[in-house]
C-alpha positions in Angstrom: 25.2 -15.3 -22.5 26.3 -12.3 -20.4 23.6 -10.8 -18.1 23.2 -7.1 -18.7 23.9 -4.9 -15.7 21.0 -4.1 -13.5 19.5 -0.7 -14.3 16.5 -0.4 -12.1 17.4 0.0 -8.4 13.7 0.1 -7.2 10.3 1.3 -7.9 8.4 3.6 -5.5 4.7 4.4 -6.0 3.7 8.0 -5.6 0.3 8.5 -4.1 -1.7 11.7 -4.6 -3.1 13.1 -1.4 -5.2 16.2 -0.7 -3.5 17.1 2.6 0.0 15.9 3.3 -0.1 16.3 7.0 -3.3 14.3 7.3 -1.9 11.6 5.0 1.3 11.4 7.1 -0.7 11.0 10.3 -2.6 8.1 8.7 0.4 6.3 7.2 2.6 6.7 10.3 -0.3 6.0 12.7 -2.7 3.1 11.9 -0.5 1.8 9.0 2.7 1.8 11.0 5.0 3.3 8.4 8.0 5.5 9.4 8.6 9.0 8.0 11.8 8.9 5.9 11.9 12.5 4.7 9.7 15.5 3.9 6.6 16.6 5.7 8.0 19.9 6.9 5.5 22.7 7.1 6.1 24.0 3.6 6.6 20.5 2.1 4.2 19.0 -0.5 5.9 15.6 -0.8 7.2 13.0 1.7 8.4 9.5 1.8 7.3 6.8 4.3 8.4 3.2 4.5 7.8 0.0 6.2 9.9 -3.2 6.2 12.3 -1.6 3.7 9.7 -0.6 1.1 8.8 3.0 0.5 5.8 5.0 -0.7 5.9 8.7 -1.6 2.9 10.9 -0.8 2.5 14.0 -3.0 0.0 16.8 -2.1 -2.0 17.5 -5.2 -4.8 19.6 -3.7 -8.5 18.9 -2.8 -9.3 16.7 -5.8 -6.4 14.3 -6.4 -6.6 11.4 -8.8 -6.6 8.0 -7.3 -3.9 5.4 -7.3 -3.6 1.7 -6.5 -0.5 0.1 -4.9 0.2 -3.6 -4.7 2.0 -4.6 -1.5 3.2 -8.2 -1.5 3.3 -9.7 1.9 5.0 -12.7 3.5 1.9 -13.5 5.6 -1.6 -12.1 6.5 -0.4 -10.2 9.6 -1.0 -6.7 8.1 -4.5 -7.7 7.1 -5.3 -8.0 10.8 -3.2 -5.1 11.9 -4.8 -2.6 9.4 -8.3 -3.9 10.2 -7.7 -3.6 14.0 -6.4 0.0 13.4 -9.8 0.9 11.8 -8.4 1.4 8.3 -11.3 1.5 5.7 -11.8 -1.9 4.1 -12.5 -1.8 0.4 -12.5 -5.6 -0.1 -12.5 -8.4 2.5 -9.9 -11.2 2.0 -10.4 -13.2 -1.2 -8.5 -16.2 -2.5 -7.5 -16.3 -6.2 -5.0 -18.4 -8.1 -2.6 -15.4 -8.1 -2.9 -14.3 -4.5 -4.8 -14.2 -1.2 -5.7 -10.5 -1.1 -7.4 -7.8 0.8 -7.9 -4.1 -0.2 -7.9 -1.0 2.0 -8.4 2.7 1.3 -6.5 5.7 2.6 -8.4 8.9 3.4 -7.9 10.1 -0.2 -9.4 7.0 -1.8 -6.0 5.5 -2.8 -6.2 1.7 -2.7 -3.6 -0.3 -0.8 -3.9 -3.8 -2.4 -2.3 -6.3 0.0 -1.6 -9.9 -1.0 0.1 -13.1 0.0 0.7 -16.3 -1.8 -2.6 -18.0 -2.6 -4.1 -20.1 0.3 -4.2 -23.8 -0.5 -6.8 -24.4 2.3 -9.5 -22.2 0.6 -11.1 -22.6 -2.8 -10.0 -20.2 -5.6 -12.6 -17.7 -6.6 -11.4 -17.6 -10.2 -11.5 -21.4 -10.6 -14.4 -23.4 -11.9 -13.8 -26.3 -9.5 
């Protein structure tokens, strides 16, 4: 059977933010992302990236809707880096059969849901055993 050609190059979450400049300071500061494009004085959208993965930030005004972004990780390094940078913690690390995860919030209430492979040295919270 012939494999159909790949159609999707990538997916990029777009997070609503109330103030683009403030969001850029947060993402390029404590979170360690790099500015890819946008963010000029008249800009209302920008792209930031880290480790080859991008997020777009879109200024929507003072009452943006909230978004969640799953960020799959190779290890727990960013858990500690974000915590040490003072990023708001929404959920401390928890171990489930699908992932070892921790959740953070940006200043607009968007949730950055970070996770690694499940830890085998900890019990699973979604398991009866």
